[in-house]
BAFI-94335 format. One line per field, with one value per residue (C-alpha): residue number from 0; residue in one letter; y, x, z. Coordinates in steps of 0.2 Angstrom, whole numbers, plus 5000, padded with zeros to 4 digits. Each point is the difference from the previous one (the first is absolute). Layout:
N
num: [NUM	...] .
residuo: [A	...] .
y: [Y	...] .
x: [X	...] .
z: [Z	...] .
END
This chain:
497
num: [0	1	2	3	4	5	6	7	8	9	10	11	12	13	14	15	16	17	18	19	20	21	22	23	24	25	26	27	28	29	30	31	32	33	34	35	36	37	38	39	40	41	42	43	44	45	46	47	48	49	50	51	52	53	54	55	56	57	58	59	60	61	62	63	64	65	66	67	68	69	70	71	72	73	74	75	76	77	78	79	80	81	82	83	84	85	86	87	88	89	90	91	92	93	94	95	96	97	98	99	100	101	102	103	104	105	106	107	108	109	110	111	112	113	114	115	116	117	118	119	120	121	122	123	124	125	126	127	128	129	130	131	132	133	134	135	136	137	138	139	140	141	142	143	144	145	146	147	148	149	150	151	152	153	154	155	156	157	158	159	160	161	162	163	164	165	166	167	168	169	170	171	172	173	174	175	176	177	178	179	180	181	182	183	184	185	186	187	188	189	190	191	192	193	194	195	196	197	198	199	200	201	202	203	204	205	206	207	208	209	210	211	212	213	214	215	216	217	218	219	220	221	222	223	224	225	226	227	228	229	230	231	232	233	234	235	236	237	238	239	240	241	242	243	244	245	246	247	248	249	250	251	252	253	254	255	256	257	258	259	260	261	262	263	264	265	266	267	268	269	270	271	272	273	274	275	276	277	278	279	280	281	282	283	284	285	286	287	288	289	290	291	292	293	294	295	296	297	298	299	300	301	302	303	304	305	306	307	308	309	310	311	312	313	314	315	316	317	318	319	320	321	322	323	324	325	326	327	328	329	330	331	332	333	334	335	336	337	338	339	340	341	342	343	344	345	346	347	348	349	350	351	352	353	354	355	356	357	358	359	360	361	362	363	364	365	366	367	368	369	370	371	372	373	374	375	376	377	378	379	380	381	382	383	384	385	386	387	388	389	390	391	392	393	394	395	396	397	398	399	400	401	402	403	404	405	406	407	408	409	410	411	412	413	414	415	416	417	418	419	420	421	422	423	424	425	426	427	428	429	430	431	432	433	434	435	436	437	438	439	440	441	442	443	444	445	446	447	448	449	450	451	452	453	454	455	456	457	458	459	460	461	462	463	464	465	466	467	468	469	470	471	472	473	474	475	476	477	478	479	480	481	482	483	484	485	486	487	488	489	490	491	492	493	494	495	496] .
residuo: [M	I	C	S	D	I	K	K	L	V	T	Y	G	V	E	K	G	L	L	E	P	E	D	V	T	D	T	T	N	Q	L	L	A	L	L	K	L	S	F	Y	E	E	P	T	E	E	Y	H	S	I	E	L	E	P	V	L	A	S	I	L	D	Y	A	W	Q	Q	G	L	L	E	E	N	T	T	V	Y	R	D	L	F	D	T	A	I	M	G	E	L	M	P	R	P	S	T	V	I	A	N	F	R	K	L	Y	R	E	N	P	E	K	A	T	D	Y	F	Y	K	L	S	Q	D	S	D	Y	I	R	R	Y	R	I	R	K	D	E	K	W	V	T	P	T	E	Y	G	T	L	E	L	T	V	N	L	S	K	P	E	K	D	P	K	A	I	A	A	A	G	K	V	R	A	V	G	Y	P	K	C	L	L	C	R	E	N	E	G	Y	A	G	R	V	D	H	P	A	R	Q	N	H	R	V	I	P	L	D	I	S	G	E	S	W	G	L	Q	Y	S	P	Y	V	Y	Y	P	E	H	C	I	V	F	N	M	E	H	V	P	M	K	I	D	R	R	A	F	E	K	L	L	D	F	I	A	R	F	P	H	Y	F	V	G	S	N	A	D	L	P	I	V	G	G	S	I	L	S	H	E	H	F	Q	G	G	H	H	E	F	A	M	A	K	A	P	I	E	R	H	V	H	I	K	E	Y	K	D	V	E	A	G	I	V	K	W	P	M	S	V	I	R	L	R	S	R	D	A	G	R	L	A	A	L	S	E	H	I	L	N	T	W	R	N	Y	T	D	E	Q	A	F	I	Y	A	E	T	D	G	V	P	H	N	T	I	T	P	I	C	R	K	R	G	E	Y	F	E	M	D	L	V	L	R	N	N	I	T	T	E	E	H	P	L	G	V	F	H	P	H	A	G	L	H	H	I	K	K	E	N	I	G	L	I	E	V	M	G	L	A	V	L	P	S	R	L	K	A	E	M	E	Q	L	A	Q	A	I	L	D	N	R	N	V	R	G	D	S	V	L	E	K	H	A	D	W	V	E	E	F	L	P	S	Y	P	D	V	N	R	D	N	I	H	E	I	L	R	R	E	I	G	R	V	F	R	E	V	L	E	D	A	G	V	Y	K	R	T	E	E	G	N	A	A	F	L	R	F	I	E	K	L] .
y: [4904	4995	4994	5015	5009	4989	5002	5021	5000	4990	5012	5012	4993	4997	5019	5007	4991	4989	4983	4996	4991	4984	5001	5001	4980	4998	5016	4995	4983	5007	5013	4983	4992	5014	5003	4980	4999	4982	5007	5015	5004	5014	5014	5003	5019	5010	5013	5015	5017	4989	5010	4990	5005	4995	4984	4994	5007	4987	4985	5005	5000	4983	4996	5003	4991	4986	4999	5005	5016	5000	5017	5010	5015	5011	4990	4984	5007	5009	4983	4990	5013	5000	4982	5002	5015	4989	4987	5015	5004	4998	4991	5013	4994	5007	5016	5003	4997	5010	5015	4998	4999	5016	5008	4996	5012	5013	4999	5010	4987	4986	5008	5005	4982	4993	5013	4994	4984	5005	5006	4989	4984	5010	4998	5020	5001	5013	5001	5001	5015	5010	5001	5010	5018	5010	5022	5014	5014	5016	5006	5012	4986	4993	4988	4988	4983	4990	4983	4992	4981	4987	4989	4990	4990	4999	4981	4995	4992	4983	5000	5010	4986	4987	5008	4999	4981	5000	4991	5013	4994	5013	4999	5009	5010	5017	5006	5006	4984	4992	4983	5010	4996	4988	4996	4994	5012	4997	5009	5011	5002	5005	4989	5004	4985	5016	5007	5003	5008	5005	4996	5016	5001	5015	5010	4978	4994	4990	5010	4999	5010	4999	5011	5005	4992	5016	5013	5016	5009	4996	4983	4999	4987	4993	4995	4988	4990	4983	4995	5004	5014	5016	5017	5008	5019	5000	5003	4984	5007	5015	4989	4987	5013	5009	4985	4995	5019	4997	4983	5009	5019	5003	4995	5007	4990	5004	4990	5001	5006	4986	5005	4997	5015	5008	4982	5000	4980	4986	5001	4982	4998	5010	5008	5017	5009	5007	5003	5011	5015	5016	5006	5018	4999	4996	5014	5013	5011	5002	5017	5002	4993	4993	4997	4984	4999	4988	4998	5016	4990	4993	5012	5002	5008	5001	4996	5011	4986	4998	4987	5003	4996	5001	4997	4992	5002	4994	4990	4988	4987	4996	5019	4999	4984	5005	5019	4991	4989	5016	5011	4982	4997	5018	5000	4983	5009	5017	5008	5019	5000	5018	4993	4984	4989	4984	4988	4986	4997	4988	4991	5000	5008	5013	5009	4993	5003	4996	5001	5001	4997	5007	5003	5019	4997	4996	5004	4991	5007	4995	5007	4998	5003	5002	4990	4997	4989	5005	5001	5011	4996	5014	4992	4981	4995	5013	5017	5002	4989	5006	5007	4996	5014	4992	4982	5000	5001	4992	4991	4986	5002	5012	4989	5003	5002	5014	5008	5002	5010	4985	4997	4982	5003	4984	4994	5006	5018	4996	4996	5012	5016	4993	5000	5017	5009	4995	5005	5019	5001	4996	5011	4987	5000	4990	4999	4989	4985	4988	4995	5020	5008	4999	5011	5012	5013	4999	5003	5017	5007	4999	5000	5020	5003	4993	5011	4990	4980	4991	4982	5007	5004	4990	4987	5011	5011	4984	4994	5016	5002	4982	5004	5015	4987	4992	5013	5004	4983	5000	5016	4991	4986	5013	4999	5020	5010	5013	5016	5010	4989	4985	5005	5006	4984	4990	5011	4996	4982	5005	5009	4982	4992] .
x: [5205	4986	4990	5003	4995	4983	4997	5001	4990	4986	5003	4996	4984	4994	5005	4991	4983	5003	5000	4994	5014	4989	5007	5018	5005	4988	5009	5016	4998	4993	5016	5010	4992	5001	5018	5003	5004	4998	5008	4996	5010	4991	5011	5000	5000	4986	4997	4989	4996	5005	5004	4994	5011	5017	4991	4994	5015	5009	4989	4999	5020	4999	4987	5012	5014	4989	4996	4981	5001	5002	5009	5005	4991	4986	4987	5003	5005	4983	4990	5009	5000	4980	4998	5010	4986	4986	5004	4997	4983	4983	4987	4990	4985	5009	5005	4983	4990	5012	4998	4981	5000	5011	4990	4981	5012	5005	5006	5017	5006	4993	5012	5015	5001	5000	5013	5011	4998	5005	5016	5004	4998	5014	4987	5002	5019	5005	5017	4998	4987	5012	5012	4987	5005	4985	5001	4985	5001	4989	4989	4986	4989	5006	5015	5003	5008	5015	5006	5013	4996	5013	4989	4995	5017	5005	5001	5016	5006	4999	4984	4994	5007	4992	4982	5001	5001	4986	4983	4987	4987	4988	4999	4999	4990	5011	5007	4983	4990	4995	5010	5015	4997	5012	5008	5017	5006	5011	5015	4986	4989	5001	4998	4987	4998	5000	4986	4984	4984	4983	4984	4988	4982	5003	4981	4995	5015	5014	5016	5017	5009	5020	5014	5013	5018	5006	4990	5005	4990	4994	4989	4998	4988	4993	4981	4996	4987	5000	4996	5012	4991	5006	5001	4985	4993	4983	4986	5004	5018	4995	4987	5012	5015	4986	4996	5017	5001	4986	5008	5017	4998	5018	5004	5000	4998	5001	5000	5012	4995	4992	5008	5018	5013	4989	4997	5015	5001	4992	4985	4997	4993	4987	5007	5004	5012	5000	5006	5001	5010	4994	5007	5005	4986	4986	5006	4999	4985	4985	5005	4983	4983	4989	4981	4996	4981	4990	5014	4999	4998	5018	5016	5011	5014	5017	5015	5015	5012	5010	4988	4981	4993	4979	4997	4985	4991	4986	4993	4991	5012	4985	5001	5018	5000	4985	5009	5017	4993	4992	5016	5008	4988	5000	5019	5002	4990	5007	5009	5007	5012	5006	5007	5007	4986	4994	4989	5006	5011	4993	4989	5015	4993	5013	4990	4998	5001	5012	4989	5007	4987	5002	4989	5000	4989	4983	5004	5006	5011	5006	5012	4998	5016	4997	5011	5003	5012	5003	5017	5005	5016	5008	4995	4999	5000	4983	4998	4993	5016	5017	5007	5017	5010	4995	5003	5019	4991	4984	4993	4987	4982	4992	4989	4989	5015	5007	4983	4999	5018	5013	5013	5006	5016	5011	5015	5012	4999	5010	5015	4998	4996	5016	5011	4991	5003	5019	5001	4992	5013	5014	4994	4998	4993	4983	4997	5016	4994	4992	4990	4995	4998	4980	5001	5011	4985	4993	5018	5002	4982	5001	5019	5001	4987	5014	5014	5007	5001	5010	5001	4988	4985	5001	4989	4988	5000	4997	4987	4992	4999	4994	4986	4998	5001	4986	4990	5002	4995	4983	4997	5003	4990	4985	4986	4996	5015	5001	4999	4987	4993	5004	4988	4986	5002	4998	4983	4994	5000	4992	4986	4996	4997] .
z: [5088	4991	5014	5009	4985	5001	5017	4997	4985	5012	5014	4988	4993	5019	5004	4987	5001	4985	5011	5016	5011	4998	4982	5003	4999	4983	4993	5003	4992	4986	4997	5003	4986	4988	5004	4996	5019	5010	5017	5010	5017	5012	5002	5019	4997	5001	4986	5001	4989	4984	4986	4983	4987	5007	5005	4984	4990	5010	4996	4982	5001	5008	4988	4983	5008	5004	4981	5004	4987	4983	4999	5014	4992	5008	4987	5009	5015	5002	4995	5014	5014	4996	5002	5016	5006	4993	5015	5013	4991	5011	4987	4989	5012	5015	4991	4995	5017	5008	4988	5002	5018	5001	4988	5009	5013	4989	4980	5005	5015	4984	4987	5012	5004	4982	4995	5015	4995	4983	5004	5015	4986	4989	4987	5000	5003	5011	4998	4980	5004	5010	4984	4991	5000	5004	5000	4997	4989	5004	4986	4998	4999	5016	5007	4986	5006	4990	5002	4991	5000	5008	5007	4986	4994	4982	4993	4998	4981	5005	5008	4984	4990	5009	5001	4981	5001	5012	4993	5000	5011	5002	5020	5007	4988	5004	5016	5007	5000	5015	4995	5006	5018	5005	4983	4999	4986	4985	4994	4988	5015	5017	5015	5013	5013	5013	4991	5006	4993	5010	4991	4998	4994	4990	4994	4999	4990	5008	5002	5010	5008	5002	5002	4987	5001	4996	5010	4991	5015	5019	4998	4981	4996	4986	4998	4986	4993	5003	4982	4987	4990	4992	5009	4994	5005	5002	5011	5011	5002	5008	5011	5004	5005	5011	5010	5001	5010	5011	5006	5003	5002	5007	4982	4982	4986	4981	4981	4988	4984	4988	4983	4995	5003	5013	5009	5011	5005	4997	4989	4998	5018	5008	5016	5011	5011	5015	5017	5014	4994	4994	4984	4993	4990	5013	5010	4986	5000	4988	4990	4990	5008	4986	4998	4991	4994	5009	5012	5011	5014	4998	5003	4985	4995	4991	5010	4999	4994	4984	4994	4996	5015	5005	5018	5005	5018	5009	5015	4987	4992	4989	4992	4997	4990	4989	4997	4999	4986	4992	4998	4993	4987	4994	5000	4990	4985	5003	4987	4997	4988	5006	5015	4990	5011	4988	5006	4988	4984	4986	5014	5014	5016	5009	5014	5019	5016	5015	5016	5017	5015	5020	5014	5010	5013	4996	4982	4985	4989	4983	4989	4982	4989	4981	4989	4981	4993	4981	4991	4985	4991	5011	5017	4994	5019	5003	4999	5018	5006	5006	4983	4993	5008	5018	4995	5008	5018	4995	4985	5007	5001	5012	5010	5017	5012	4989	4996	5019	5000	5005	4987	4999	4993	4991	5010	4985	5006	5020	4988	4989	5010	5010	4984	4995	5017	4998	4982	5004	5015	4988	4986	4988	4983	5005	4982	4996	5011	4993	5016	5004	4984	5002	5013	4992	4994	5018	5008	4988	5003	5020	5006	4996	5013	5014	5000	5014	4998	5012	5007	5014	4989	4984	5003	5008	4985	4990	5009	4999	4982	4998	5009	4989	4984	5009	5002	4980	4998	5007	4991	4985	5004	5005	4986	5002	5003	5014	4987	4999	4983	5010	5012	4989	4991	5017	5003	4981	5007	5018	4989	4991	5017] .
END
């Protein structure tokens, strides 16, 4: 059986273009060494159209039976199967050469190649991504997208305990560093032998291109500084976003903000996120055009969106970078007590921007989302953050992906919504359930709107109502509310530009 699995795996590598036919014998021997096998009997059967997951699962079962895994858990199996796939991978120099050759033909061909490689190598685990639950909810702002993240495995208790005993090594410094490429991993750090990085020159700096292993949307890529330097939104950040889009005009790219609470993801390492997807925010129209002094050659306007967004359009990337910097600097120092906007508290800054860039024909387009991370006793997690009444669905920071209209919801919601659906159908007291009681106020609020709730429609009802909660989450995160007072306050800021 193990010999058949090895042949199937090597055949898969050739079929997917990870290996050349000339690599078969060497790769087979490398796999034998990894599995501590001193023999191999070539199966006479020929295999075609290999499905990767069952082959890897069978090899992992064998590894556990032979004592090659410390524990038969997801963490240890992931470490070992990544090592297995690492034996099928082309060298980084080969991947880079292929990418650059294709890029000279067409940038989209290059990213198509690299994205497929990232999937075929099991760096992006397709079988787990398929488990994510996804749906859309129409709103007055456009169609919001939602996903319950089920593809990122939770660590088992034994792995957590083992990780606590691992000596801190500081290598790689974080999950984004270049040193992850080919790294064997530990119980507290994922293996990356099947990971490849494409070096890029972005606005005169050394950056890298890779894909997210969790791909929350099509071709979800990460563009990161090769140096481990912190996130910073400034003129150079805008220039780098625009330069990336000039090189990959079929993608969008954006940056999380550079302050806690509104920052969203890893603030210790400068990086952007992009991909081949159009979010609801990108489709949202400008509802009020504005003119900014000394930049009347740049089209500007306020976007119809629950968060506070200024959209800029120009053929001239330099002018967009300059105006974006002007808006950022004005916003960083802007206080409007009437609107509860404070630039700082005791010297601690609150104002920053989440920028998103894309290309539309000959025009560059930059969306600048105004952010503020002030906290109060009433809102200790942030005034412009999901308020407490929404935490039963979404408590986490509102980062770049959510800002654009895609809710990445915690995996706990899948089981909770299944239990909640059954409780509603059984007419049980949700408030008396220790797991579901946090949803009780929400259920009591929306349920009267549905006179006929049954087994056929309950899940669609819950998804629709979760989508409406996400709309409220975005409204909470908006620094200027979509009211007469909020619109007036937004225009007061525009007048300062």
